[in-house]
C-alpha positions as CSV (number, residue, x, y, z in Angstrom):
1,M,1.8,74.9,-35.3
2,K,2.0,76.2,-38.8
3,L,0.1,74.6,-41.9
4,K,3.1,73.6,-43.5
5,E,4.6,71.6,-40.9
6,K,0.9,69.8,-39.9
7,R,0.8,68.6,-44.1
8,W,4.6,67.4,-43.6
9,I,3.7,65.1,-40.5
10,R,0.6,63.7,-42.3
11,F,2.7,63.0,-45.4
12,R,5.3,61.1,-43.1
13,I,2.1,58.7,-41.4
14,H,0.6,58.2,-44.7
15,L,4.2,57.0,-46.0
16,V,4.7,54.5,-43.2
17,S,1.1,53.5,-43.9
18,V,2.0,52.3,-47.3
19,F,4.9,50.7,-46.5
20,F,3.3,48.8,-43.7
21,M,0.5,47.5,-45.9
22,G,3.1,46.6,-48.7
23,G,4.6,44.5,-46.2
24,L,1.5,42.8,-45.0
25,L,0.5,42.6,-48.9
26,T,3.9,40.8,-49.7
27,I,3.4,38.3,-46.7
28,F,0.0,37.3,-47.6
29,V,1.1,36.6,-51.5
30,R,3.8,34.4,-50.2
31,V,1.5,32.6,-48.1
32,Y,-0.8,31.7,-50.7
33,Q,2.1,31.0,-52.9
34,L,3.2,28.3,-50.4
35,Q,0.4,27.3,-48.9
36,V,-2.0,26.9,-51.8
37,L,-0.3,27.1,-55.7
38,Q,2.7,25.3,-54.2
39,Q,1.1,23.1,-51.5
40,E,1.6,19.5,-54.0
41,Y,5.0,20.3,-55.0
42,L,6.3,21.2,-51.2
43,R,4.4,18.3,-49.8
44,G,6.7,16.1,-52.2
45,I,9.7,17.6,-51.1
46,A,8.9,16.9,-47.6
47,K,7.9,13.1,-48.2
48,N,11.1,13.0,-50.2
49,G,13.2,14.3,-47.2
50,I,11.5,11.7,-44.5
51,I,13.6,9.2,-43.8
52,G,11.5,7.4,-41.7
53,T,9.2,7.7,-38.8
54,T,8.7,5.5,-35.1
55,N,6.5,5.9,-32.5
56,L,7.8,6.9,-29.3
57,P,6.0,5.8,-26.0
58,P,3.5,8.2,-25.0
59,K,3.9,10.2,-21.4
60,R,2.0,8.7,-18.2
61,G,0.2,10.5,-15.7
62,V,1.5,11.1,-11.6
63,I,0.3,8.0,-9.3
64,Y,0.0,10.2,-5.8
65,D,-0.7,8.7,-2.3
66,R,-3.7,10.1,-0.5
67,E,-1.2,13.0,1.2
68,G,0.0,14.2,-2.3
69,H,3.4,12.1,-2.2
70,E,4.5,10.6,-5.7
71,L,4.4,6.8,-6.1
72,A,4.6,6.8,-9.8
73,I,6.4,9.5,-11.9
74,S,7.8,9.8,-15.5
75,V,11.3,11.0,-15.7
76,Q,13.2,12.3,-18.7
77,V,15.6,9.8,-20.1
78,G,17.6,9.8,-23.5
79,S,17.5,6.7,-26.1
80,V,20.1,6.3,-28.9
81,F,19.3,5.3,-32.1
82,A,21.0,4.9,-35.8
83,H,20.7,4.9,-39.6
84,P,22.9,2.0,-40.5
85,K,22.3,2.6,-44.6
86,Q,24.2,5.9,-43.6
87,I,27.2,4.2,-41.7
88,K,30.0,3.4,-43.7
89,D,32.7,2.0,-40.8
90,K,30.4,0.0,-38.8
91,N,33.2,-1.8,-36.6
92,K,34.6,1.9,-35.8
93,T,31.1,3.2,-34.4
94,A,30.4,-0.2,-32.8
95,R,33.6,0.3,-31.2
96,A,33.2,3.6,-29.9
97,L,29.3,2.9,-28.9
98,S,30.2,-0.1,-27.0
99,K,32.8,2.1,-24.9
100,V,30.2,4.9,-24.0
101,L,27.0,2.9,-23.4
102,G,29.0,-0.5,-21.6
103,E,27.5,-2.7,-24.2
104,K,29.4,-5.5,-26.2
105,Q,30.8,-4.1,-29.3
106,S,29.3,-7.6,-31.2
107,Q,25.9,-6.9,-30.0
108,V,26.1,-3.1,-31.2
109,L,27.7,-4.5,-34.3
110,K,24.6,-6.7,-35.0
111,K,22.1,-3.8,-34.7
112,L,24.2,-1.8,-37.4
113,Q,24.1,-4.7,-39.9
114,R,20.6,-4.6,-40.0
115,N,19.3,-4.0,-43.7
116,R,16.9,-1.2,-42.4
117,S,16.9,2.9,-42.1
118,F,16.5,3.3,-38.6
119,V,17.4,1.1,-35.4
120,W,17.4,1.7,-31.7
121,I,20.8,0.8,-29.9
122,K,19.9,1.4,-26.7
123,R,16.9,3.2,-24.7
124,K,16.1,5.1,-21.8
125,I,19.5,5.9,-20.4
126,P,20.9,8.7,-18.3
127,Q,21.2,12.2,-19.9
128,S,24.9,12.1,-19.2
129,L,25.5,9.2,-21.5
130,T,23.5,10.9,-24.4
131,E,25.5,13.6,-24.1
132,R,28.6,11.7,-24.8
133,V,27.0,9.7,-27.7
134,E,26.3,13.0,-29.0
135,A,30.0,14.3,-28.3
136,L,31.3,11.5,-30.8
137,D,30.3,13.2,-33.4
138,L,29.6,10.1,-36.0
139,K,27.5,10.1,-38.9
140,G,24.5,8.0,-38.9
141,L,24.0,8.2,-35.2
142,G,21.1,10.4,-33.1
143,V,19.7,10.8,-30.0
144,T,16.3,12.1,-28.7
145,T,14.7,12.4,-25.3
146,E,11.9,9.6,-23.9
147,T,10.3,9.3,-20.4
148,R,10.4,6.0,-18.4
149,R,8.5,5.4,-15.1
150,Y,10.0,5.8,-12.2
151,Y,8.9,4.4,-8.8
152,P,10.4,6.5,-6.0
153,G,9.4,4.4,-3.1
154,R,11.1,1.3,-4.7
155,E,9.6,-1.5,-3.0
156,T,6.5,0.7,-1.4
157,A,3.4,-0.4,-2.6
158,A,5.0,-2.0,-5.6
159,H,2.3,-4.8,-5.7
160,V,-0.8,-2.2,-6.0
161,L,1.2,0.0,-8.0
162,G,2.5,-2.6,-10.5
163,F,4.4,-1.5,-13.2
164,S,5.0,-0.3,-17.2
165,G,7.1,-1.5,-19.7
166,T,9.7,-0.1,-22.2
167,D,6.8,1.4,-24.1
168,N,5.6,2.9,-21.2
169,Q,2.2,0.5,-21.7
170,G,1.2,-0.8,-18.1
171,L,1.8,-4.3,-17.7
172,E,1.0,-5.3,-13.8
173,G,-1.1,-3.6,-10.7
174,L,-2.8,0.1,-11.3
175,E,-0.4,0.5,-13.9
176,K,-2.5,-1.7,-16.4
177,K,-5.9,-1.6,-14.7
178,F,-5.9,2.3,-15.7
179,D,-3.3,2.3,-18.3
180,G,-6.1,3.9,-20.8
181,L,-6.4,6.9,-18.3
182,L,-2.7,7.3,-17.3
183,R,-1.6,6.8,-20.7
184,G,-1.2,10.5,-23.0
185,P,-0.9,11.2,-26.5
186,E,1.0,9.6,-28.7
187,E,4.1,11.3,-30.3
188,K,6.1,10.4,-33.5
189,L,9.9,10.7,-33.9
190,V,10.1,11.7,-37.7
191,F,13.8,11.4,-39.2
192,M,14.2,13.8,-42.0
193,R,17.5,14.8,-44.4
194,D,17.9,18.6,-44.8
195,A,18.7,20.2,-48.2
196,L,22.3,19.1,-47.7
197,G,21.5,15.5,-47.3
198,R,22.6,15.7,-43.4
199,P,19.8,13.5,-41.4
200,F,18.1,15.5,-38.2
201,A,15.0,14.5,-36.2
202,V,11.8,16.2,-35.2
203,I,9.1,15.0,-32.4
204,R,5.5,15.4,-34.0
205,P,2.5,14.9,-31.6
206,V,-0.3,12.3,-33.3
207,A,-3.8,14.1,-33.4
208,S,-5.7,12.2,-30.3
209,D,-8.7,12.9,-28.0
210,Q,-6.1,11.0,-25.2
211,R,-5.4,13.1,-22.2
212,V,-3.1,12.3,-19.2
213,H,-4.9,11.8,-16.0
214,D,-3.3,11.6,-12.6
215,L,-4.6,9.1,-9.8
216,Y,-4.7,9.9,-6.3
217,L,-4.5,6.8,-3.9
218,T,-6.4,6.0,-0.3
219,I,-2.8,4.2,0.4
220,D,-0.8,6.0,3.0
221,K,2.6,5.6,1.9
222,D,4.4,5.9,5.5
223,I,1.8,3.5,7.0
224,Q,2.5,1.3,3.9
225,Y,6.1,1.5,4.6
226,K,5.9,0.5,7.8
227,A,3.5,-2.3,7.4
228,Q,6.0,-3.9,5.0
229,Q,9.0,-3.4,7.3
230,S,7.3,-5.1,10.2
231,L,6.1,-7.8,7.7
232,R,9.1,-8.6,6.5
233,E,10.7,-8.9,9.8
234,A,8.3,-11.2,10.9
235,V,8.5,-13.4,7.8
236,E,12.2,-13.4,8.3
237,K,12.0,-14.4,11.9
238,A,9.4,-17.0,11.2
239,K,11.3,-18.2,8.2
240,A,8.3,-18.3,6.6
241,K,7.3,-18.7,2.6
242,G,5.6,-15.3,2.9
243,G,3.3,-13.1,4.1
244,H,0.3,-10.3,3.7
245,C,-0.8,-7.1,5.6
246,V,-3.9,-5.4,5.0
247,V,-5.1,-1.9,6.5
248,V,-8.4,-0.9,6.2
249,D,-10.5,2.3,7.3
250,P,-13.6,0.8,8.4
251,Y,-16.0,3.0,8.0
252,T,-15.2,4.0,4.2
253,G,-13.1,1.2,3.0
254,E,-10.1,3.1,2.2
255,I,-7.4,0.7,1.7
256,L,-4.3,2.3,3.8
257,A,-2.0,-0.2,3.1
258,M,-1.8,-3.5,1.5
259,A,2.1,-5.1,2.0
260,V,3.0,-8.2,0.5
261,V,6.2,-10.3,1.1
262,P,8.5,-11.5,-0.8
263,E,8.6,-7.8,-2.0
264,F,9.9,-6.8,-5.7
265,N,11.1,-3.2,-7.1
266,P,9.2,-2.5,-9.9
267,N,12.0,0.0,-11.2
268,V,13.7,-3.3,-12.2
269,F,10.9,-5.7,-12.3
270,F,12.7,-7.9,-14.9
271,H,15.0,-9.1,-11.9
272,Y,12.3,-10.8,-10.4
273,K,10.0,-14.0,-11.1
274,P,6.4,-13.6,-12.6
275,Y,4.8,-15.0,-9.2
276,Q,6.7,-12.3,-7.2
277,W,4.6,-9.5,-8.9
278,R,1.2,-11.0,-7.8
279,N,-0.9,-8.9,-5.3
280,R,-1.2,-11.7,-3.1
281,P,-4.2,-10.3,-0.5
282,V,-6.4,-10.2,-3.4
283,T,-5.2,-13.0,-5.9
284,D,-4.6,-15.7,-3.3
285,C,-6.9,-17.9,-1.4
286,F,-6.1,-19.8,2.2
287,E,-8.4,-21.2,4.5
288,P,-9.1,-18.6,7.2
289,G,-9.0,-21.0,10.0
290,S,-10.0,-19.8,13.7
291,T,-10.6,-16.0,12.2
292,I,-14.0,-17.5,11.0
293,K,-15.1,-17.9,14.8
294,A,-15.9,-14.1,15.0
295,F,-18.4,-14.6,12.1
296,L,-19.9,-17.6,13.6
297,L,-20.6,-15.7,17.0
298,A,-22.0,-12.7,15.0
299,A,-24.6,-15.1,13.2
300,A,-25.2,-16.9,16.3
301,L,-26.1,-13.7,18.4
302,E,-27.8,-12.4,15.2
303,E,-29.9,-15.3,15.3
304,S,-30.6,-15.4,18.7
305,V,-29.8,-19.3,19.0
306,V,-27.0,-18.6,21.5
307,S,-26.1,-15.5,24.2
308,P,-22.4,-14.6,25.2
309,L,-23.1,-16.6,28.4
310,T,-24.6,-20.2,26.8
311,Q,-22.5,-23.0,27.9
312,F,-21.1,-25.4,25.6
313,Y,-19.5,-28.6,26.9
314,C,-16.0,-29.1,25.0
315,E,-15.3,-32.5,25.7
316,Q,-12.0,-32.4,27.4
317,G,-10.4,-31.9,24.1
318,K,-11.7,-34.6,21.8
319,F,-14.8,-34.8,20.0
320,K,-15.8,-37.4,17.5
321,V,-18.1,-36.3,14.6
322,G,-18.6,-37.3,11.3
323,G,-16.5,-40.3,11.7
324,R,-13.4,-38.1,12.6
325,V,-12.0,-37.2,15.9
326,V,-11.7,-33.1,16.1
327,H,-9.4,-32.1,18.9
328,D,-8.4,-28.6,20.8
329,T,-5.3,-27.3,21.5
330,H,-6.1,-27.6,25.3
331,K,-8.4,-29.5,27.3
332,Y,-11.8,-27.7,27.9
333,G,-14.9,-28.8,29.9
334,N,-17.9,-26.3,30.1
335,L,-17.1,-22.8,28.1
336,S,-19.4,-19.8,27.8
337,A,-19.9,-18.7,24.0
338,A,-17.5,-15.8,24.7
339,D,-14.9,-18.5,25.9
340,V,-15.3,-20.5,23.0
341,I,-14.0,-17.3,21.1
342,V,-11.7,-16.3,23.5
343,Y,-9.9,-19.4,23.6
344,S,-10.4,-20.3,20.3
345,S,-12.0,-24.1,21.1
346,N,-12.6,-25.9,17.6
347,I,-15.0,-28.2,19.6
348,G,-17.3,-25.4,20.8
349,A,-17.2,-24.0,17.8
350,I,-18.9,-27.1,16.3
351,K,-21.5,-27.1,18.7
352,M,-22.3,-23.4,18.3
353,G,-22.3,-24.2,14.6
354,Q,-24.9,-26.8,15.1
355,K,-27.1,-24.5,17.3
356,L,-26.9,-22.2,13.8
357,G,-27.0,-24.7,11.2
358,Y,-24.6,-25.3,8.2
359,R,-27.0,-23.5,5.6
360,K,-27.7,-20.4,7.8
361,F,-23.9,-20.1,8.6
362,T,-22.8,-20.2,4.7
363,E,-25.6,-17.6,4.1
364,Y,-24.0,-15.2,6.6
365,L,-20.5,-15.8,5.3
366,K,-21.7,-14.8,1.9
367,N,-23.1,-11.8,3.6
368,F,-20.1,-10.8,5.2
369,G,-18.8,-10.9,1.6
370,F,-17.0,-14.4,1.6
371,A,-17.1,-16.7,-1.9
372,K,-17.6,-13.4,-3.8
373,K,-15.7,-10.3,-5.4
374,T,-15.2,-7.6,-3.1
375,E,-15.0,-5.3,-6.4
376,I,-11.9,-3.5,-5.1
377,D,-10.3,-1.6,-7.9
378,L,-7.3,-3.9,-8.8
379,M,-6.8,-6.5,-11.4
380,G,-7.0,-10.6,-10.3
381,E,-9.1,-10.5,-7.6
382,R,-10.1,-14.1,-6.6
383,S,-13.8,-15.0,-4.8
384,G,-13.1,-17.9,-2.5
385,F,-14.7,-20.9,-2.2
386,I,-17.6,-22.5,0.4
387,R,-19.3,-25.6,0.0
388,S,-22.9,-25.8,-0.8
389,A,-25.4,-27.5,1.9
390,K,-26.2,-30.3,-0.6
391,N,-22.6,-31.1,-1.3
392,A,-21.2,-30.8,2.7
393,R,-20.7,-34.1,4.6
394,E,-21.1,-33.8,8.3
395,I,-17.1,-33.7,8.8
396,D,-17.4,-30.7,6.4
397,Q,-20.0,-28.7,8.0
398,A,-17.9,-29.5,11.3
399,T,-14.9,-28.1,10.0
400,L,-16.1,-24.8,8.2
401,F,-17.7,-24.0,11.8
402,F,-13.7,-23.2,12.4
403,G,-12.6,-22.4,9.0
404,Q,-11.1,-25.3,7.3
405,G,-13.0,-26.7,4.3
406,M,-13.5,-22.6,2.7
407,T,-11.3,-20.4,1.3
408,S,-10.9,-16.5,1.4
409,T,-8.6,-13.8,0.4
410,S,-7.0,-11.6,2.9
411,L,-9.1,-8.5,1.3
412,Q,-12.0,-10.8,1.9
413,L,-11.1,-11.3,5.8
414,T,-10.4,-7.7,6.7
415,M,-13.4,-6.6,4.8
416,A,-15.7,-9.0,6.9
417,M,-13.8,-7.9,10.2
418,A,-14.3,-4.2,9.0
419,A,-18.0,-5.0,9.0
420,I,-18.2,-6.0,12.8
421,A,-15.8,-3.1,13.4
422,N,-18.1,-0.4,12.2
423,G,-21.6,-1.5,13.8
424,G,-22.4,-4.3,10.8
425,N,-21.9,-2.5,7.7
426,L,-20.1,-4.2,4.7
427,M,-18.2,-1.6,2.9
428,R,-16.9,-2.3,-0.7
429,P,-13.2,-1.7,-0.3
430,Y,-11.4,0.6,-2.9
431,V,-7.7,2.3,-3.7
432,V,-8.1,4.9,-6.2
433,S,-10.0,8.2,-4.4
434,K,-10.1,10.2,-7.1
435,I,-8.8,10.6,-11.0
436,V,-7.8,14.4,-12.1
437,D,-7.1,15.3,-15.9
438,D,-3.9,17.2,-17.2
439,S,-6.1,20.4,-16.6
440,G,-6.7,19.9,-12.9
441,H,-10.2,19.0,-13.0
442,T,-11.4,16.1,-11.1
443,T,-13.0,13.5,-13.6
444,K,-14.2,10.9,-10.9
445,R,-14.5,10.6,-7.4
446,T,-14.8,7.5,-5.5
447,H,-17.1,7.9,-2.4
448,P,-17.4,5.0,0.7
449,K,-20.2,2.7,-0.3
450,V,-22.4,0.3,1.9
451,V,-22.6,-3.3,0.0
452,K,-25.1,-4.5,2.8
453,R,-25.9,-4.3,6.2
454,V,-24.8,-7.8,7.6
455,I,-25.8,-7.6,11.3
456,S,-27.2,-5.0,13.8
457,T,-25.1,-2.7,15.4
458,Q,-26.1,-4.4,19.1
459,T,-24.7,-7.7,17.8
460,A,-21.8,-5.9,16.2
461,R,-21.1,-4.3,19.7
462,K,-21.3,-7.6,21.4
463,V,-19.0,-9.4,19.1
464,A,-16.6,-6.5,19.6
465,A,-16.5,-7.0,23.4
466,I,-16.0,-10.5,23.0
467,L,-13.5,-10.1,20.9
468,E,-11.7,-7.8,23.0
469,G,-10.6,-10.8,25.1
470,V,-8.9,-12.3,22.5
471,A,-6.0,-9.7,22.8
472,T,-5.4,-10.1,26.7
473,E,-3.6,-12.4,29.1
474,E,-6.6,-14.8,28.6
475,G,-6.9,-15.0,25.2
476,T,-4.8,-16.1,22.3
477,A,-3.6,-13.0,20.8
478,E,-1.9,-11.5,24.0
479,K,1.0,-10.2,21.7
480,A,-1.5,-8.1,20.0
481,A,-2.1,-5.9,22.6
482,I,-1.5,-2.2,22.2
483,E,-0.8,-0.3,25.4
484,G,-3.2,2.5,25.8
485,Y,-5.8,1.2,23.6
486,K,-8.5,-1.5,23.2
487,V,-7.8,-4.4,20.8
488,A,-10.5,-6.4,19.3
489,G,-9.9,-9.4,17.0
490,K,-9.2,-13.0,16.4
491,T,-6.4,-15.6,15.7
492,G,-6.5,-18.2,13.0
493,T,-3.9,-21.2,12.6
494,S,-4.9,-23.5,9.4
495,Q,-3.3,-26.3,8.3
496,K,-2.8,-26.4,4.2
497,V,-3.4,-28.8,1.9
498,D,-0.8,-31.0,0.4
499,P,-0.7,-30.6,-3.2
500,K,0.9,-33.9,-3.9
501,T,-0.8,-36.3,-0.8
502,K,-4.4,-34.0,-1.2
503,Q,-4.4,-34.0,2.4
504,Y,-3.8,-31.6,5.2
505,S,0.0,-31.2,5.8
506,K,1.3,-31.8,9.5
507,K,3.9,-29.0,8.8
508,K,2.7,-26.5,6.5
509,Y,0.3,-24.0,8.2
510,V,-0.9,-20.4,7.5
511,A,-0.8,-18.4,11.0
512,S,-3.1,-14.9,11.0
513,F,-4.6,-12.6,13.3
514,V,-7.5,-10.1,11.9
515,G,-8.6,-7.3,14.2
516,F,-9.6,-3.5,14.8
517,V,-8.3,-0.8,16.9
518,P,-9.5,1.2,19.0
519,S,-12.4,-1.5,19.6
520,G,-14.7,1.1,20.9
521,K,-14.3,3.6,17.7
522,P,-12.4,1.4,15.6
523,R,-10.2,3.7,13.2
524,L,-7.9,0.7,11.9
525,V,-8.7,-2.6,10.8
526,I,-5.4,-4.6,10.3
527,M,-5.2,-8.3,8.9
528,V,-1.8,-10.0,9.2
529,M,-1.2,-13.8,7.7
530,I,2.4,-15.4,7.8
531,D,2.4,-18.4,5.3
532,E,4.1,-21.3,6.2
533,P,5.8,-20.0,9.8
534,K,8.6,-22.4,11.1
535,G,9.0,-23.7,14.9
536,Y,5.9,-21.5,16.4
537,I,3.0,-22.0,14.2
538,Y,0.1,-19.9,15.7
539,G,-1.5,-16.9,14.5
540,G,-1.3,-15.0,17.9
541,R,2.3,-15.7,18.5
542,V,3.3,-14.9,14.7
543,A,1.0,-12.2,13.4
544,G,-0.3,-10.8,16.4
545,P,3.0,-8.7,16.9
546,V,2.7,-7.4,13.5
547,F,-0.8,-6.2,14.3
548,K,0.8,-4.8,17.5
549,E,3.4,-3.1,15.5
550,V,1.6,-1.4,12.7
551,G,-1.0,-0.7,14.7
552,S,0.8,1.2,17.3
553,W,2.8,2.8,14.6
554,A,-0.2,4.0,12.5
555,L,-2.5,5.3,15.7
556,N,0.4,7.6,16.5
557,H,0.8,8.9,12.8
558,L,-2.8,9.5,12.7
559,R,-3.0,11.3,16.3
560,I,-5.2,9.0,17.7
561,S,-4.5,9.5,21.6
562,P,-4.2,6.6,24.2
563,N,-6.7,5.8,26.4
564,P,-4.9,7.1,29.9
565,S,-7.0,4.8,31.9
566,L,-5.8,1.8,30.0
567,L,-2.1,2.6,30.7
568,S,-0.3,0.6,33.1
569,S,1.4,2.5,35.9
570,V,4.6,1.7,37.3
571,N,5.0,1.1,41.5
572,V,7.0,3.5,43.0
573,P,8.7,2.7,46.1
574,S,7.6,4.8,48.9
575,A,10.6,6.6,51.0
576,Q,9.9,4.2,54.0
577,S,10.4,1.3,51.7
578,N,13.5,1.7,50.1
579,V,15.8,-0.7,49.8
580,K,19.4,0.1,50.8
581,S,22.0,0.2,48.1
582,E,24.9,-1.6,48.2
583,N,26.8,1.7,48.0
584,A,25.8,3.8,50.7
585,A,27.4,6.9,49.3
586,V,24.9,6.3,45.9
587,P,21.0,7.0,46.9
588,P,19.0,4.3,45.3
589,I,17.0,5.2,42.0
590,S,13.6,4.7,41.3
591,P,12.2,2.6,38.9
592,E,10.6,5.4,36.6
593,T,14.0,7.3,36.8
594,A,16.1,4.2,35.7
595,L,14.0,4.2,32.5
596,L,14.6,7.8,31.3
597,P,17.1,9.1,29.2
598,H,19.7,11.5,31.3
599,A,18.1,10.3,34.6
600,P,17.8,13.3,36.9
601,Q,18.8,13.0,40.5
602,A,16.2,11.8,43.0
603,A,12.9,14.0,43.9
604,Q,13.5,16.1,40.3
605,L,11.1,16.1,37.7
606,P,12.3,14.0,34.6
607,D,12.7,15.1,31.2
608,F,10.1,13.9,28.9
609,I,11.6,15.3,25.9
610,G,11.5,12.5,23.0
611,L,9.3,10.4,24.4
612,G,5.5,9.1,23.2
613,M,2.3,10.1,24.5
614,R,1.8,6.8,26.5
615,E,5.1,6.6,28.1
616,V,4.8,10.4,29.1
617,L,1.2,9.6,30.5
618,K,2.6,6.2,32.3
619,R,5.8,7.6,34.0
620,S,3.6,10.8,35.1
621,R,1.1,8.8,36.7
622,S,3.6,7.0,38.5
623,L,5.0,10.2,40.2
624,G,1.2,10.9,40.6
625,L,1.5,14.0,38.6
626,K,-1.5,15.3,36.7
627,V,-0.6,15.7,33.2
628,C,-1.8,17.9,29.8
629,L,-1.0,16.8,26.8
630,E,-1.0,18.9,23.6
631,G,-0.5,18.2,20.1
632,S,0.2,14.5,19.3
633,G,3.7,12.4,18.1
634,L,6.9,12.7,20.4
635,A,7.6,15.5,23.2
636,I,9.3,18.2,22.3
637,G,8.9,20.7,25.3
638,Q,7.5,20.5,28.9
639,N,6.6,22.8,31.7
640,P,7.7,22.7,34.3
641,E,11.1,22.2,33.0
642,P,13.0,19.3,33.8
643,G,15.3,19.1,37.1
644,S,12.5,21.0,39.1
645,P,12.1,19.9,42.8
646,L,9.0,17.0,42.6
647,K,8.1,18.2,45.8
648,T,6.7,21.8,44.1
649,V,5.2,20.2,41.1
650,Q,1.5,19.0,41.1
651,S,0.9,19.2,37.3
652,I,3.0,19.0,34.2
653,T,2.0,20.0,30.4
654,V,4.0,18.3,27.7
655,N,3.7,19.5,24.0
656,F,3.7,17.0,21.3
657,K,5.0,17.1,17.7
658,P,4.8,14.3,15.0
659,P,8.4,13.6,14.1
660,M,9.7,14.6,10.8
């Protein structure tokens, strides 16, 4: 390259550099002029252009269940506002807005006639409506975007979640308890006027250290839904006033479900009465009745004052104590300590309690968590009541041994039974497993906490073994039994105090059942309470079926396989004992074949597709087949295939998959 050409290139580079430097210098000079020299002047202009400001509700964090499903979210909605002083024809504007928003014209006009620079016309409406308002192109009207709380599951876990108000402030439940963490930084809606006098609005964040957080709960939305469904049906069937159902993991204290009936929809909470918002398993106390006998047995065994075989004479159903006569539902003579629990004898419980002593029993009850708060992370918890020894008359002491004269919450009763289920440790219950900030960092994680050891592991096992007898044909809760699993629990039926007479009512009762499953290695503790059932009033008859439905469904949901040895088998008639059919041309159908969908011809392998594990095991065993189960849920495939000759089949493999 020639020297002359090199000089020309160098000249052009310098020329471009000069232009760039000049441009940057001009920008810096202008910035200095605006930010420093004209700072006060421009601030004054900006202030003069501001019509007004209003605070916008802060955004809220998401509440998830244990699997990450959304239980409470914030969605964008529109809001309509107006500047009344800028609207000349208020009647025309009110008429147009009433047609679009579906509001009464008089109510809209009343807002427009206020002597204010800013008013809300209607807040938190669908975006489609705000677009129609914008299309009106009326002077003095404006729209902005806000957020409102939405609960996708509607009634599901509503009493635990609570709800938030118009300004996104927590008002009930977890929304209120953790309002400071769920609520994000505030924003301001600033109304300004441009150089031509036209109004416009901008959203400005307010300087704050506040950060939005998300909550992850221990609640399983599927178990929660099933608990509410079963409880609702039971309450309706019994024509009861209401009910509770609590499901907990006994080893961790995690609340898997907490159902309340009557229910409410937090999306429209204002359509319900305040008493319908209350989370009753935590806030309401009742007399637990015979469920308390399980803890009487535990205390008596722990103190070695009785053994499971200790005999008690139950006075043939009538026993006078403290000037009153106590009755049993049935007339019993001698019953062992174990039978006192299985048959739920009040008289037997009194005599067992007298061996233990009232003062010692109240100490154990308090160790089991009664008469004090569980310290769960929910609002409004009550502590319940136990009468002190010095204030207890003889009849008061006697009735405590079968659960009258004291009060507890459903949660306390659940956690006390969980202590028996897990081997003797009273656990602290909780519903919030972790709190996560907006950057995804976990700021707090809740870990299982043992409050105290109440009884020894050996005593807990003895009590669990005795409680297994309750959910049998011999016990009071046959309807709580779950096929394929051992159930341990205790029924309760207690009279309610009439608030008018201050005496026990002969018409109002509380029916309850609290138990755990599988009893050998418990995964679930379930407590069911039905308030004021009509007709059948006994816990085993009214509350037991809810335990069975919720427990059976939850065990399948958690993929806990049944014990094949506990499944009942169907007796299959042999070829020699087949009874002739009324129509000789039609071969007789075996019992297991008649129960199956698409029943195959005789001597063929049935179709197990769509059946649960228990049913597959039961029907396979009835055919004398060995069965191998793979997966969990409902059957989706089998080998050999349906229709294969039974005489060639000795074993079968069935594949399962959880229902979608």
